[in-house]
Every structure is written in structure tokens, then in C-alpha cells.
N, C-alpha and C positions, 0 to 999 in steps of 0.2 A: 504493500500500500504506500510506503514511504517513497519507493522508487517511482511509482506511478505519479505521486504528487509532485516530485521534483521534475518529472518529464512534462507534466501539465503546465507547471510554472514556466519552464524553459520555453515550451511551445507558445505560451501566451506572450512572453517577452519578445520572441521572434516576430510574432504577428504584429505586436504594437510597434516595434522598431520598423517593420516593413511598411506599416500604415503611415508612420511619421515621415519616412523617406519619400513615400509617394506624395504626401501633402506638400512637402518642402521642395519638390522638384521644380526647378526654375522654369518660368514660362518663356524665357528667352535665353539662348545660349550664344554667346559671342565668341567667334573664332579669332584667335590672334589679337584679342582685346579690341577688335574693331567691329563695326556694324556691317556685317555682310548678309545680304539677303539670301535665304535658302529657298530656292524655287521648288515647290512641290511638283511632282510628276503626275500626269494623268494615269490612273490605274485602268488599263484596257481590259483587265480580267473582270471588272465589276459589271454586273447586270443592271442597267438603268431602266427605269420605267417612268412614265409621265402620268400624273393625275389628270382627271378630267379638267377641262379649262375653267378658269375663273374670270368673270367680267366685273370690274369695279363699276359701281353706279355712276352713270353719266359719262362713261367712256365708250369708245368704239373699238377697243382692243381686247382680245382674249389672251389670258396668261396661262401658260402650261408649265406647272411646276415639275421639275425633273429631279429624281433622286435615286438612291441605290435600293434595289430590291433586298429586303431583309427578313429575318425570322425573329421570333419573340426575344431571343437572348441577344440580339444585336449583331449576330454574325451574318455575313453575306452568303448567298446561295449560288450554286452553279447552274441551276435549272429551275424552271417554274413548276409549281404543283399547287394543289388545292388544300394542303395541310392547314389545320387551324393555327399552327405555330407560325405560319408565314403570312406576310402582308404585302399587298400591292399598293397600299396607301403610303405616300411619302410626305404628305403635308396636311396641315390643318388650316382652315381659313374661316374668317368671319367677314363682316361687312367690308372692312377696309384693310385687312391685314392677312398675310399668309405666313405661317411658321412651319418649321421642320428642320431637317438637316439635308439641304438640297444642293445638288451639284450644278444646277443651271436653271435657266428659264428660256422658254421660247414664246414668241409673240406673234399674233396673227390679227391683222386688221379685219374687221367685219366686212364681209363681201369678197374677201380674198382667200385663196387656198394656200398661199405661200407662208412659210414660217421663218421667222428671224430669230437667231440665237443671241442671247445676252452677251456671252463672252466665250472665247476659245481658250481661256486660261483656267487652271484648276482653282476652284473656290469652294467654300462650304458656307452656304447661305442659311442663316438661322431665322431671319425675320425680314419681311418685306412689307412696307406700309405705304398706302396710297394717301397723299396729302389732300384729302377731300375738301377741307375748309379753304385751302389755298386755291384749289381748282374752282370752287364756287365763286370765290371773290375775284380772281385774276384771269380765269380761263386757262391758266397754265397747269398742266397735269404732270405731277412728279411721283416717282417711287423712291423710297429711301430704304437702303439695305444695311443690315448688320450681318457681317460675314467674316470669315477668315480667308486670307489669300496667301499666307506664307507659313512655312513650317518653321516657326520661330524657335521652338524647343528642340529642333533637329532630331526628332524621333522617327523620321522617315514617313510620317503620315500627317494629313491635314485634318485636325479635329478641334473641338471646343477648348482644348488645352493650349492652343496657339493664340497669338494676339488677335483681338477683335478689331475690325475696321468698320468705318462708316463710308458708304457709297451712295450715289444718287444717280438717277437716270430719268428721262422722260417716260411717259406711260407706255411707249412702244419699245422700250429698251435702248433707245438711242442715247448718245452722249453719256454713256456709263462712265462715271467719274468718281475717283477716290477723294473723299473730303478730309479724312484723318491723315495725320503725318506718319510716314514709315517709322516703325518701331515704337509708336505710341499706342497704348491700349485705350480703345474707345470705352467711355463710361456710360454716357446717356445723351439723349437729345430731346428737344421739344420745339414746337413752332409757335411763334408769336404772330398771330394773324394781323394785328394792328400795324406791325412793321414789315410784314411779308418776309420774315426772317426765320431761318432754321438755326437754333442755337445748339451747341453740343460741347461736351467736355472730353478731354483725353488726359492720360497721365504718362509722363516720360520717366523712364528708368535712369535717372541722372547719376546714380552711383554704380550703375551697370552690374548689379548683383543678380540680374535675371528675374527679379520679382518686382511687382508694382505695389508699393506700400506707402505708409505715412512719410517716409524719408524722401520720397520722390516728388516731382513737380507736376501739379495739375495745370493744364492749359485750357483756357476758355476761348471759344471761337464761335463765329456765326457766318452765315451765308445769306446774302440778299437774293431771294428767289426770283426777283424781277431783273437782276443783272444778267447780262448776256453770257458772261464767262463763268458765273457762279463762283467768283473768287472768295476764298476763305479769309476772313479777317479775324485776327486775334485781339482780344481785349483783356483788361485786367480789373476785375471787380474787387480784388482784395487790397 
């Protein structure tokens, strides 16, 4: 019984240490103490499926969310089947937002059969929001994306453990543009209708320890949604 107890305690310590190491894993790994972008590669072995199209109210474009075919435990499959553990659903949507872990989007104008792809680069799109209030006021139709576009922790895959970025495009996927700065972690955003501005925050890893915490610098920025080039302006409210 004594040996069993010692074994159990040792096992528990190993598990706790392992969990601690996993939690403390850096979100960014810098090579040669410099900021080098690690480009993720497209995994051609993945099976991609598209959800049924979504049309945002007041628009003339269909959005097709595209994601990886998965099973209940999150692993990918090599073939299709009708098992209850498998799912063909890759996104969730409400009135003005689509969420999931998506690989891309395709867009189709109403009355056309042609499809336009959002990007040819590897990305993991977690949330897409239609700026309905801005569209109602200005007739300009934008989509805002929260996604990962870089293997920042250099673990060989693109997932939610990498740096989050903020992007914007028009409703048909055109002018897909990155708003957040490279190697800065996106925090949050909101729209102020009275100013036609999209405000957002990012955090910079100024001590280059691979984590984003209280010792780092928060950046405050906005975009004038009526401007032609959607230039990002930094401001300092502190």
C-alpha cells in the first residue's frame, strides 16, 4: 500500500508539472532574438468542407464558410461517413456574425454562379462580423475578422495558441487587409457609429519573453471606415 501511495504521488507531481509547462508555453518564439515571421504551410492532406451559404441582411453576397472536416474528439478524418462522432458542420452563425475554426471563405454575388476566394494564404478564422450599423448609416459594407495567420509559437501548426490578428474586408471579400501590427496580439475591438470608426487594442511583447502580460505595452488604435485606404491611427488615452 505504501509503494502504491508513493507511485500515486509521483504520478500526480508529473501530471501537475506537465500541466504547468503546457500553460507556460510561450505564444511567440523568437529565433536568433529577432522577429522572424514563421509562415504556416497549407496542409493538403486535410479534408475541407463548406457550410451552406450565409447572407447578411441587406447585402447581395453569399458567404460560404470553409473548414476542416472533423470528428467529436477534434481529430481530422481521411474519408467521409455518417458516424454520429463526425460532423460536416464547420461554423456557427447568427444574424451578423459567423464563428468557428475556419480555413477560408468564398463569396458569391447574387445572380452569379462564380465564387471568389478570400485568401490563398493559410489562416485560421475564428470570428467574422458584419458591421451592420455602419452599413445602414454609410452604405459601406464591411466584414471584420479575428484570425491567426502565423505560426508564432513555431509548433508546426496554425491554431488558437498562435497570435491573434484583426483583419477587415468589404462584404464580397475584396480588399482583405490586416489592421493589427505583426507580432502584436489582438485584444478586442468595437465600433463607434457617431464617428464611423473601428477602435481596437493590441499588446506588444516588449520584453520578448514570448508571453503577453502586464509587463508589456498595450496599443490603442482606430480606423476611419469612411477613409479610402482604411489607415490605422494610433492614439494614447493613458
